[in-house]
N, C-alpha and C positions, 0 to 999 in steps of 0.2 A: 791834772796834767798841766805842766807849764808850756807855754808856747813862745815862739819868737816870730817876728814879722819878716817875711820874705817878699820880694817883688819880682814880677815878670812884666811882660809887655801889656798885660791886662790890668795890672795894679797890684795891690797888697793882698797877701794871704797869710793866715796864721798857720805856722808849721810846728809840730812837736819840737820842743827845745833841743833835745838831744839827737834828733834825726839828722842824717847827712843829706837827705833829699831836700829839694827846694820847692818853689811855688808851683811849678808845672806838675810835678809829681803829686803834690798835695791836692791840686785841683782834680786830678784823675782819681785819687784815693777817695775823695768826697763824692764825685759825680758818678762813679761806676762801682757802687757797692752792690755788685751782682754776683751771687754764688760764693763759693769758697775757693775756686780754682785760681791760683796765682800763676804769674808767668813762670814757666819751668826754670829752675836754676841752671840747667845746661845752656839755655838761651842766654842767660845773664853772663855766664862764664865765657860764652862765645863772643858776646859783646865786648867783654874785657880784652879778649884777644884782638879783635878788629880795631878797637879804639887805641890799643897800644901800637899796633902796626901802622895805623893811620898817623898817629902822632910822630912816630919815627920817620915816616916818609915826609911828612910836613916839615920836620926838623931838617932832614937832609936836603930838602929843596929850598931851605932858607925862609920858610914861611912861619915857622914856630921857633921861638928862642929856646936855647938849650935848657934854661932853668925850668921853663914850663913843660918841655918834653920830659925831663927827668921826673917831675912831679906827677905827670899823667902816667908815666910808666910805672912808678911805684904804686900809685893807687890802683892801677889795672892789675898789677901782680897780686896785690892784697885781695882784690875782688875775686880773681881767678882761684886763689887758695881758699876761698870761702870765709874770709874774715869779716865780711860785711853782708852776709846773706839776709839779715833782717831789714836791710835798707831797701829791699825790693818787694814792696807789698802789693804792687798793682795787680789787678785781676786780668785774667785772660779776656774777659768780656769788656773790652775797651774799644778805642778806635781801631778799625780794621787794618790800618797801616802799621800799627805798633808804635806810632809816634810817641805816645806817652811813656812807653818802656824805654825807648831810645833816650828820651829826655830824663827819665829816672836815672839811667846810668851816667848820662852826661853830668847831671847835678851831683850825684854821689862822688864821681871822680873829681869834679871841681872842688867840692867841699872838702874831701879828704886831702886833696893836693894842697889846698889853702891851709888846712890844719897842719900839714907837715911843714909848710913854708912859714907858718906863723903870721900870715898876712893874706889879704884878698888879692890873689894874683891870677887865678884861673877863672875864666868865664865859661859856663857850660856850653853855650852856643858858639861863641867866637873862637874858643881854643879847643875844647874837647871834641866838638862837632865840626871842626874845621875841615873843609873840602868834602863834606858828607851831607846826606839827607837821611831822614828816617826811611825814606822810600828805597834807598839802596843799602842802608845798614841792617834794617830788620831782615830782609831776605838773605843777606849775607850771614847774619847770625843764625838764621834757620838752617842754612846749608852746613855751616861749621858744626852746629850742635847735632844735626842729623848724622853726619859722618862720625864724629867723636863718640856718640852714644852707641851707634851700631858697632863700631870697632871695640868699644870698651865692654859693652854688656851683652850684645846679641851674638856676634860671631864666635867669641870664645866658648860660650855655653853650647852652641850648636856643635862645635868641634868636640867638646867633652862628651856629649851624648853619642856622637858618631863613634868615638873611641870605645864607649861602653858597649855599643851594639857590635863592634868588631870583636870584642872579647867574647860576648855571648854567642856569636856565630861560631867561633872556634871551639868553645866549650860544648856546644850542642850539635856539632856536625854529624854525629852518629845517630841522631834520632829522626825516624821517619814517622810522620803523623798524617792525619787526614787533612786535606785542604778543604776550603769552604768557599763557595760562591753563592751570592743571593741569600746568605745565612743558611744555606743548605749544604749537605755533604757533597764533597767533590773528590777529585782524584788525589792520590798521596803527594806529599811535599815534605821535604826536610824541614825541621824546625829552624835550622840555620838559614835555609832559603827564605823562609818567612821573615826572619829577622833582617836578612839582607835587603828585603824590600823596604823595611823601615829605614835602614841606614841610607839607602840610595835616595829616599825622599829627602832626607836631611842634606845629603851631598848636593842634590839638585837645587834645593832651596838656597843653600850657601852660595852656589855658583850664580844663581839668578839675582840674589841680593847684591853680590859683589859687582856683577855686570851692570846692574841698574844704578850703582853709585857713581859711575863715571860722569854722568851729567851733573850730579850734585857737587862735584869738585869745581864747577864753574860758578864764579861769584859775581854778584850784581854790583859790588862796591865800585864806585867810580862813575856810575850812571847818574848819581845825585837825584834830582827831583823827578824828571820824566824820562831819563835815559840819555839826555844830551851831554851830561857831564858838566853842566853849568856850575861855576864857582870851584871847580876842581882843576888843579894844574895839569898840564900835559903829561901823559904817561902815569898819572897817579894810580889809575886802575891796575896797570901791570905791576907797578912797584909795590903797591900795598898787597896785592895777591901773593907776590913772592915773599913778602914779610910774613904773611899769615901761614904760608906753606912752611916757612922756616920755623916759626913758633910751634906749629902743631905737628910738624914732621909728616904732613899729608900733602899730596900733590895738587893743592888748590891752584887754580889759574883764573884769570879774569874772563868773564863771559865775552864772547866775540860780538854779541849783540845785546846791548843793555836794555833796549826797548822790549826785547823778549824777556830778559832777566827780571825786569821790574814787574811786568804784568802777568807772566805765565809761571805757573807752579807745576808744570808737567813733569819735571825731574823728580819732585817729591811724590807725585802721584804714581809714577812708574815704580819708584823704589818701594813705596808702601804697598803697591800691588804685589811685588815679590814677597814682602813681609806677610801680606795676607795669604799668599800661597804657602808660606811656612806655617801659618796658623791652621790652614786647612789640612796640611800634612800632619801636624801635631794632633789635631782633632782625630784623624784617622788612626794614628798610632796609639793614642790614649784609649780610644774606643776598642781597638783590637785587644789591648792589654786587659782592659776590664772585662771584656767578653770572655777571653781565654781564662781569666782568673775567677769567673763567676762560679758561685756555689756557696759553700765548699762541697756540698753533697748533691745539690739538685741542679747545678749548672754545668758548664763545660768542664771547669776545674782542671784544665790541662796545664796550667802553670800556677806557681805560688808567687805571691808578691809580698813584700814586707808588711807586717802588721804593726802599724805605727801608733794607732790610738783606738779606743773603743768606738764602735760605730753607731751605737744606739743608746738612748737614755732609758729605754724600756725593755729592749731585748738583750739580755746578758750574753756575752760571748760573741756578739756580732761585730764583725770587722768589715769595713767598706773600702773600696778602691778610691780613697780620697784624693790622692795625688792626680789620678786620672781625671777626677771631677774638676779639680782646680785648673788643669790644663785645658779642658774643654770649655770651661767658663771664660778663661782668658781668650781662647780662640774666638768665641762668640763676640767678646768685646772688641777684639782686633778687626773682625769682619764689620762690625758696626762702625768702628773708627774709619774704616776704608770708605764707607759711604760719606762720612763727614769730610774726609780729606778730598775726595773727588768733587763733592759739591762745592767746597770752599775754593778749590782750584778753578772751578768754572766761573768764578765771580771776578774775573779780570775785566774791568771796565776801562776802555781807552788805555791810558798809560800806567795803570796801577791795579794790582789785586788788593782788595780791601777786606779779605777774610784770613789774613795771615796768622794772627794769634791763635785762632781756633784750629787752623790747619796744623801748625807746628805742635800745639798742645796734644792733639790726637795722635800725631805721628810719633812723638816722643813717648807718649803713654804706651803705644803699641810696642815700641822697642823695649821699654823697661819691663812691661808685663810679660812679654814673650821670653825675654832673656831670663828674667827671674823664674818664670814658670818652668822653663826647660831645665834650668839649674836645679830647681826643687824636685822635678820629676826624675832627673838623673840621680841625684843624691839619695832620695828617699823612696824610690821605686825601682827604676831601671837596673841599677847596680845589684839589686837583690832579687831579680827575676830568676826563678828556678823551674825546671820542667817537672811535671808530674809524669814520669816516664810510663808508669803502669797505666794511667788513664789514657795517655796518648796511644799506647799499644792497643789497648782494648777498643778504643774508638776507631782506630785504623782498621782493625780486623773485623769490626762489626759494621763497617761502612758498605752500603749497597753499591756505592759508586766504584767499588773495586771491580764490578762487572765490566768496566771499560776495558780491562786488560784481556778479556776473552772475546770482546766484540769483533776484533779482526778475524777471529777464527770461526765464529758462528753467525756473524752478521748483526747489524744494529737492532733489527726488530726482534730477533731471537734473544739477544742479550737483554733487551728491555723486558721481554717476557720473563726471563730468569729473575731479574730484579723485582718485578712486581709480585711474582709468586713467592719469592723469599720474604718480601715485606708482608704480604697478606697472610702468610701462613706462619710467620715468625721462625723461619728456618734459615740455614746458611745458604749462601750463593751456590756453594758446591752441591749441596743436597738438591736444591732446586734445579740446577743444570743437569744433574744426573737423572732426576725423575722425569724431566722433560725430554731426555734422550739426546740432548744436543752434543754431549761429549762423554767419553768414558773417564773413569777416575784417573788413570795414568796421564791422559792428555790434559785433563784439567789441572792436575798438580804440576805438570811441566810448564804451563804458561801462567798460572795464577801465583805470582810472586810479588806481593805489594811493595816490599822494600826495594825492588828493582825498578819501580815505575818512576823514580825521581830523577 
């Protein structure tokens, strides 16, 4: 590979000849060869948004010449469109402030702008990073990427699954089946009512995530190094937040307290907590579906789910609830990520949090995994759920917990005796009740109506 020599405040560095990044990026590339996880591209694209907005404000305030502003804007637009994704090779496991990723994008914007100009015009620090610090740009990029990814990937897929469950409720409103608590038989329930529970879990999670996003709309940009706004012009924070809001079409505003914005990550913790709540709900839904589909002959077998692929390399004809398993594995990952997010957010020492890259990496991974898993579960499983009506009917009428409907007439203790006799002797509840003499046949038939218990 051929190299060129780049310089920064520490001296000369050999940089790959065709790379747009410069000396500071290359130092990080060499010094932090840790793992395979690179800075998420949504963070990079969010940096492009804020760098463009900052350049526009600096231009309007007379700090940045028009020619330089136009070059920065063009380079940022290209980065946002994904034209230079390979120019951002830095690992998540770098400085905890994200300084090196901030300089990575500063250097790429400057180099690309100079390429467009045909001369060295832009400086990564003096021009691209004007009125900014890594300490306020990185948390701003975190917030922008969190909002955009939630809006693009997670919320639409939640809404799709809600719509699927709405359809399944309407299609199965006439089915009464046995309910279950503690994995044991319980009183009757409509299949549509069971599905409605799944739907409302998603509705609640959707509302909780949206509510938690309100704090993420507050941006740190303008606080610069420690929250005082040193080297930034008056009202820069408000003006640049407005530009970011205009570019993204999201209601971003400047944080009213930059000292909080730089060191605290509580907004992301709260939002990820709501995302973890969604993961918990999806775990429950997926488990319900695979329990209900268990069998096909020796399990509950109350529903059919799509048969997408062979389930075993040794047992011919076996088909497994693979979409459910994928969802539950994703849920476990998200729950683990929540620990990382919370721990990272707790590391705000004095004026800065220094665990930001790992925090946003885990946050965005949770958003992506859950959004994709919900979409896959919806398309490859939920839309194809069908009831096994015969099995549901048989299970319902074989349930000992139907004794609950005669309890008001013969008392709790007598009803319990009926259930135990029926179970121990393998007979029906009706026969047990009549043999114990608690009711006559006509009285029993008058009140024993399982389908009316829902």
